[in-house]
C-alpha positions, -999 to +999 in steps of 0.1 A: +000+000+000+012+035-008-010+064+001-039+040+007-036+024-027-027-012-034+005-012-055+015-049-055+008-084-044+029-115-037+016-151-037+036-179-021+031-216-018+048-250-017+077-254-042+065-265-076+095-288-079+089-319-059+127-321-052+126-288-033+093-295-015+109-305+018+085-288+042+111-262+050+111-243+017+085-217+005+083-205-031+072-171-044+049-182-072+037-148-084+046-112-078+029-083-095+032-045-090+019-014-108+055-003-113+058+017-081+094+022-072+109-004-049+076-023-046+091-056-058+120-055-034+096-046-006+073-076-014+102-101-018+116-089+016+081-091+032+076-126+019+109-137+033+101-122+068+067-139+069+082-172+057+108-170+085+082-162+111+062-192+099+092-215+105+105-219+069+143-222+064+145-211+028+124-191+003+129-194-035+116-180-067+123-181-104+128-154-130+133-155-168+169-154-180+162-121-196+153-104-163+181-089-142+171-098-107+178-064-092+148-064-069+157-098-056+193-089-049+181-056-032+160-078-009+190-099+000+183-129-022+211-147-042+211-164-075+214-201-073+220-205-111+200-217-141+171-239-132+149-263-151+142-265-187+124-243-211+090-259-208+070-286-189+076-322-199+057-354-192+020-359-184+017-325-167+027-306-199-001-282-209-016-286-243-008-250-252+023-230-239+014-209-208+045-188-207+076-180-229+099-210-236+129-195-219+154-207-193+150-194-158+172-185-129+164-197-094+169-171-066+169-181-030+173-167+005+183-188+035+162-178+065+181-197+092+212-176+091+233-201+072+249-193+039+240-215+009 
């Protein structure tokens, strides 16, 4: 909220990757703002603080390889490197593409005070 107006939202949940769904990791699934300055960094930081208060040890998210990750780094997150493929595979693959076929970077923040 800025001056009483909603400027952004963040949605978190269990990690989409079953390999990362350990009960101690939370994933930012969606983040959206109206472009208000520093709103993304604020929301990433707020999501991490709430995750820590709820007992999670790590929070993660993914961005396209064409994005620079400035908001994540400003909120204290670090890049864990390239992650996954360009699109879904197997039985869960949607009939039509739902997003650009691009590589992603995984960003994470350890919440238990330990470095990655």
